[in-house]
N, C-alpha and C positions, 0 to 999 in steps of 0.2 A: 728343392731339387727333385724330390720324388714326383711332385705334381708335374714338373716339366718333362720328366722322363715318360710318365704315363701319357701326357699330352702328345709328345712326339711319337710314341708307339701307336696311339690311337689314330693319329693322322696318317702315319705311314701305312697302317693297315687299311685305312679307307681308300687311299689312292692306289693301293695295290689290288683292291678288289677286282677291278676290270681285268687285270692280268689273270687272276685266278678263276674268273668266270662267275663271281659272286654278285655282280651288279644288281640283278633282278631280285636277289634275296634281301639285300641290305639297303637299297636305294628306293625312295618313294617313286611311284609310277611316273610322275611328271619329270623326274630326273633320270629315268632309265635311259641308258645309251642304246638307241635302236641298233638292230643288227646291221652290219655293213660288210660289203665285200672288200676284197683286196684293192679293187679299183677305187674304193671310197675311203681309203686310209687317211687322206688329207681332208680335214673338216673345213677349214677356212684359213684366210690369211689377211693381215692388216699391215699397212705401211704408211710412212711419211717420207717426204723429200724436203731437205733443208740445206741451204748453202751448197747445193750440188752433191749432197750425200743422201743416198737412198738407204733407208733402214726398213726391213721387212721381217715379220714374224710369221712362220707357218705353224698352224696348230693341227696336230694329228689326232685322230682317234687312237685309243690305247692300242699299242702293238701287242701281238699275241704272246711274244716272249722277249725277254731282255736281249737275247742274242740278235734281235732285229734292229738294235740301235745302230744303224748304219748311216752312211752319208746320204744327204738329200740335196738335190740340185735346184738352183734358180736359173731359169732359162728365159731368154727373150727371143722374139721372132724377128728375124732379119731376112727379107726376101723370101718369105714363106718357109724358112728353115729355122728350127729351134736351135739356138746356140746357148750352150751352158756358159754362164758368166761367173758363177760362184757355187761353192759347195759348203755345206755345214753339217755338223754332227747333231743328231737328235738328242735332246736333253731329257733325262728322267730324274726326278718326277716331274710330270707336267706334259711330256710328249710334245715339246716345242723345238723348232729349229729357227735360227736367227741369222740374218744376212745383213751385211753392211758394205755398201758399194760406194767408194769415193769417186770423184770426178764424173758424177752422173750428169748426163746431158738433159737438163730439165726443160729444154726448149722443144722437145719432141714427146709425143705420146708413144708408149710401147705396150704391146701385148706381152704378158709374161705368163709363165707357168712354173709351178712347183712340181718336180718329178721325183718319185720315190721308187727305186728298184725297177724302173721301166715298166711298171704296171699300174701305178697310181699317179694321176696327173690332176692338177688343180690350176685353172686358168683365170686370169684377171687382166686389168688394164692399169698401168701406171700412167697417170695423167701428166700432161705437160704443165709447167707452172703458168697459171692464168694471169701472169703479171700484166698482160695487155688488156684484160677485161676491165671494163669500167665498174661493174658491180660484182662484188665477191659475196657469195651466199654460203652461210654456215647453217647447218641443221644441227640442233642441240637436243640432247635427251638426258633423262635421269630416271632412277627408280624403276628398274625392270622387275617388279615383284613377280614371284612365281606362285603366290598363294591363290589357289583356285577360287576361293570365295571373294576375291577382289579383282577379278579379271585377269589374273596371272596365268590362267589355263587357256585363255583365248589366243587365237592366232595373231601374230604381229604382221600379217600379210598386208593389212590396210596401210600401215606405216611404210613398209618396204615399197609397195606399189606407188605411194605418193612421193617418196624420195626419188624413185626412178623418174617420175614425171618432173619433179623439181630440178633434178640434176645439180645439186649443190657442189661447191668447190671443196668443202671440208665437212667432216662429221665429227661431232664432239659428244662423247659419252662421259658425263661428269661424275659418275659414280653409281654404285649399287647395280652394276651390270649383273651381279651375282647376288642372290638373296638367300642362299643356304649357307649356314655358318660352318659347315664341316666338309662340304663336298664341292670345292671350287672347280675341280676338273669337270665333273659331270654338269655343273651349272654353266660353266664357261663354254662347254661344247654345245649345250642347249642354246645359249646366247648366239653362238656362231651359226648354228643351224637356222636360227630365226633371222639374223641380220647379215649373215655372210654374203648374201647375194648383192648387197650394196657396198659392204665394207671392202670387198675385193677390188672394187673399181674406183674408190674415192679415198683420198688421204684421210686417215682416222686417228683422232686423239681419244684414248680411253684412259681415264685415271681411276684407280680403285678408291672406294670410300669404305666406311666402317663395315657394312655387310659383306663386302668383297673379301675382307681379311678376317671375317668370322666374328664380328663384334656388333652389338646393338648400337653403340656409340663409339666414338674414337677421339681420344686425346693422346696422341702418339708419344709425347714427352721424350722426344729424341731417342726412342727405341728401348726404353726401359721395359722390364717385365711387369705385366699387369697380373695381379693375383685374384681379380674379381671378374666374374662373368660380365657384369655391367661395364667394367673397364674404366670406372670414373676415378680410380686411383692413378690413372695415366699409364700409357704404354700399350703393349700388345699382349692379348690373352692367348692367342694361338702361338705355336712354336715359331721360331724365326725361320725354320725351313719351310713351313707352310706360307708365311708371309712372303718370303722370297720367291716361292713358286708362283704366287698370285701376281706379284709385280713383274716377274719375268714374262709371264704370259700376256699381261695387259699393257705393259709400258716399254718393252724392249724395242718396239718399233719407233719410239719417240727419238727426236734428236738427242745427241749426247748430253748428259746432265751438265749444268753450269759448273758445279763442284761435286765430283763423284765420291767424295769422302763418305764412307758408310757411317751410319749412326749406331746406336747401341745394338748389341746382339748380332752385329755384322749385317744388319739390314741395309739395303742400298737406298739411294735417292734417285729421283728422276726429274726434279724441277729444272726447267729449261725454257728456251724460247724456240718458236717455230715461225719462220717468215714464209708466207705463201700468198701468192697473188697480190703482193704489195701491202699485206696486212701483217703486222707483227704481233704474235700471240705469246704472252707469258703464261706458261703452264705451271701452276702452283701446287704445292703440297700443303694445303692449309690445315691438315690434321696432324701431320707427321711430327712437328716440333711443338705442338700446343700442349700447355700444361694441363694436367689432370686436376679437377677441382677438389677431389676428396682429400681432406687433410690440409688443403691450402685455403679454400674459402671457409671462413668461420662457420661452424655448424649451426649457430643460432640464426645465421642469415638464410640458410636453406629452407627454413620453415615458411618463408615468404614465397617460395616458388608457386604454391597453389593457394596461398591465402587470399581470402576475399577482401579483407580490410588491410590496406597497405599504407595507411596514412602516416605511419611512423617508420616507413622503410625508405632508406637512402640507398639506391642502387649503386652509387659510387663506392660503397663499402665492399662491393663484390670485386672491385678492380684492385686486387691484391698486388702490392709492389713486387716486382721480380717475376711475375707470371709472363709467359710467352704465348704469342699466337703464331705468326709465321716464323719467328726465330730470327736471330741476327744474320744467319747465313742467307736466308731468303730475302730479308730486307736489303742486304747488300746486292743481291741479284737484281731486285727490282730497281734499285738505284742505278745500276749499270744498264739494265734493259731500257729504262726511260730515256737514256741519253743516246742510244745507238739507233739511228734511223736509216741505215743503209738499205736501199731498195724498199723502204717502207713509207706508206702515206698515213696510216692510221694504226692505233695500238689497242689491243684487247687483252685483258687479264682473265684467264680461265681458272676456276676453282671449283671445289666440290660443293661448297655452300656459300651463302651471301654474307656480307659484313654487316649483319643486323639480325635481330630477332624478327622473323617474318610471319609469326602466327600467334594467336591467343588461345584457341581451343585445339586440343590434340586428341586424336583417337576417336572421340565422340563429342557431340555438341553439348556436353555437360561437364567436360573436364577442362576447366580454364586454368591456364598457367600465367604467371606474371613475367617469367623470364626463362630463357633456354640457354644454358651454358654450353650446349653442344654446337649451337650456331656461332658464326664468327662475329657476333656482336660482343662476345666476351673472349678474353679480357678487353675492356674498353680501350685501354692505352694501346695495346697491340693492334686493335681494330683501327684506331685513328692513325697509327703509324703506317699501316698498310694502305689505307685510303690516301694518305698524304703522299706516299711514294707513287701510287698509281696515277694520281691526278697530275703529277709532274710531267707525265707523258700524255695528258689529256686522254687517259685510258678508259675505255668502256669495259664493263664486266659482265661475264656470262657464268652462271652457276646452276646448281640443282639442289637436290637433297631435301628441300623443305616440304615436298609433297604438295606444294601449293605454288602456282604460278603468280609471280608478282613483278612489277616494275617499280623500282625505288630510286629516287634521287637522294643520295647520301649527303649528310652534313657532318662536319667535324666540330668546328667552333660555332658555326651558324648553319641554319638550314640551307641545304642546296649548295654548299661551298665545295663539294667534292664531285664525284662522278655518278653515273647511272649504272644500275645493275638490272639484269633480266634473269630472274630465276624461272627456269622452264618447268612445265608440269611433268609429273611422273608418267612413264610409259603405261604402267598399271599400278594403281594407287592402293597400297596395302594399308596405310596409316593416314587417315584423313586429318586435315588441319583447316582451320578457318582464321581469317583476319577479321577481328571484331573489336576494335578499341572502345573503351568506355567513354572517351572524350571525342568530340567532333574535331576533325582536322581543320587547321587554319589555312587561309589563303587558297581555298579550293577554286578550281576553274568553274565557270557557270555550268550548272547542271550536274556537278559531281555530288555523289552521295556523301553523307557525313563521315564515313569511315575512310575517305580519301583526304589528301592534303597534308599539311605539315603537322607531324606528330612526333612522339618519342616512343621507342620500343621499351620493353620492360626493364632494360638496362640503362635507360636514360639516353640512349643514342638518338641523335637527331636524324629523322628520316622524313621524306615526303612520299607518300604512297600515291602512285598514279594509276595503277591497274592491279586487279587481283581477281583470280578465277576461283572464288569460293565454291566448294561442292554444295550440292543440295543438302538440306537438313535431314531429309528422309531418303532412304534408298528405294529404288524400284528395280525392275528387272534389267534395266540398261546399266549394267555394272560399271561400264567405263565412263560414260558421259556424266552420270550423276556423281561419280567420284573424281571429277575434274581431271581426268587423265588426258594425255596428249603429248605434244612436243613443241619445241620452239624453232623458229627460223629467224635469222638475223641477216639483213642485207646491208652491205657496206658500199656506198656509192662514192667512188673516189673523186669524181669530177666536182661534186658539191660537198663532199665530206659528211653527207647525211647517213644516219644509221636508222634503219627501220626494223622494228621488232614485230614479229607475227607470232601468235599463240593459237595453235590448232588443236581442236578436239580430235579424238579418235573417230574412225569410221566416217569421215567426210572426204569428198573429192577435193583435193587442194587446188586444182586448177579450174574447178567449176565456178562460174560467175555467181551462182546462187549459194555457194557454201559460205558459212559464216564462221569467223574466228570467235574465240571467247570474248565476251563483252569487255570493251575497253581497248581492244587491239584492232588494227595495228597502231603503233606509236612510232613517230619519227622524231629524232633529235638530231642535233648537229655535233660534230666532233668537239667544237669549242664549248659545248654545254658541259663537257665532262671535267672542266675546271671552273665551277660556278662561283668561285670566290669573288666577291665584289672588289673592284679596283679601288685603291686609295689614291693612286696617281697613275700616270702613263709615261712611256718613253716616246720620243719622236717617232712618227710614222716612218717605217722603213720603205723606201722605194728602190727595189732591186732590179737590176737589168736582166736577171734570169728568173724564171718562174719556179714556184714550188720548192723553194730552198729551205734548208733546216735552219731554224733560229733558236738560239739558246740564250737565256737571260740569267746573269749571275749577279748576286748581291755583293758589292765590293767591300762591305763592312765585315763580312764573315766568309766570303767565297762560297756561299751556298748557291747551288743551282736551283733557281726558282722553277723553271720548267724548260723543256726542250720540245720543239714541235716542227714538223714539216708543214709550212704554211701553204695555203691554197692561193695561187696567183703570185703577183709581184709586189703587193703591198701588205703591210702588217703593222698594226699599232699595238706594241707590247704593253700589257697591263702589269702593274706592280702593286705591292701591298703595303709599302711604306715609302715615304719620301727619302730620297738619297741618290747616291751614285751607283751606276750599274755598268757592267761589261756586257756587251752583246756580241755573240759569235754568229756569223752568217755564212752559210755554205758548208761544204764537206771536203775532206781530204786536203789536197794542195790548194784548192780554191777557197779554203776557209778564210774569212776576214774577221779581224778582231777590232771592235770599237770599244775603247776604254773611256772611263770617266764620263759616261753619259748621264746627265742630270735628269731626274724625273720632272714632269710637268703636270699641272693640275688638270688640264683639259685635253681630252683625246683629240689628236689631229692638229693641235695648235702649232706644232713644229714638224718638220720632216727631215730625213737624212737620205741622201742618195748613196746607194751601195753598188759599186762596180765590181763584178767578179770576173 
């Protein structure tokens, strides 16, 4: 209790410093809040639109005194006149204001502005839903290090200018937007000064990771208190007030949570889905419910983390029964998300990190590890459950955190029987990592280096490595490119259901024909590749009178939903993974048709079924 009280007092004092004028005394130079005028009171704003509901967060610079906690307005321009459509109260600590507008017309683009006391204004654009666009573009980021020795002190202008040229439909910041463990406000304002010029005009998903909430790693353990700075006992080291301030600033603009029930210490949740441009995004909290390993994983197994000789090590022993990854609540959410295809053609799961161990060397190229319990390869049972739920929607995966860009085809029981993930590179790379397996990958494509192909990570998870942006082994003056910094771009082409991954270094012109991505990119896959499990049998080819219908396949022996998919075109041959009878649902709403007792066949296309809707 004493520790918690001291922690709360310290944090309260830190966030109060700007009010008292102590910023320059107690904050490092790179986090000092620059002087600002009354007209610059609003720092930046971020928003999303989902199911005709607009949610927007305005982030203010610290107000001069608490008595200034007045109403703030959201306005839109109609016929050259600014019309106030909502007001909100400024919240302290954190200096944020939040707006939620239902029945939003997402068929139109609107100019908006945030107005404070008729002297501070901040303008941006709320985009119309790009549902009619054939190609939806997502720009994805992670690891915004502020460490000057690792490029954190360098301008982000090269990224911002490239994003303006790219004009993506969605921005995804997968974590570590903030890299200071005690000054989220100052760091978040710095993030806003750097990226606010694009965030204000593009729907933005920002999910906090470990560094955002003041921890080097994070096993949230459903909100328990962590008593260790390393936090491997599970839970949150910083006070719940601090954590809630972080999540209020970074996630309040997201669609309403699937199940808003708080976790331990009254900490909220934000896992939810966002439908935008015909793409359905599952926004996961892959750290929040995860079990902490200390006291759970047998201590004698931890010696193998950095051991060179692992001939007697069985990684399955790390998969302790009863441990959680996403937790039962999010598994239920994914199950529901996978079946709901209203206004959606393709599905994507967004998380802080990938469902595998994605590196062998960490920090320096002489520090080899065998496994990483911080990544989502552990616990293995929870990892497999998550991948199994995501593949039921043929879901693609985008994440960050690993400080190392990779493209992986995941496997559960066999290599490649689940979906693909793209881990994007860090904006500025503080902690280097390398992928360097001791064994050669199997079934590599012609010309691929030995560290690609079918392999296992240190936890025994089946993965196929298709691309990796390893940093150089020696640093030089170019702090960003040698540290494999950059960002990712993913393009979803709805007419073909192709998914193209691009991996861009820093300080290159993204639209120049001579600019090169990291070696191995771009990579294009198809939506159907995200359920790579090999068919044991097939169901008759469906010939439907209407195109692009939702098809769901259910095993009649146990009523398990095998998968749900919006098909491309009018024909589809459902694959199944055991011989038997199945129910097929075709269509949506009142037009949905049920086909029961459909017997599997050995050969694809040997039979067909006409479906009239």
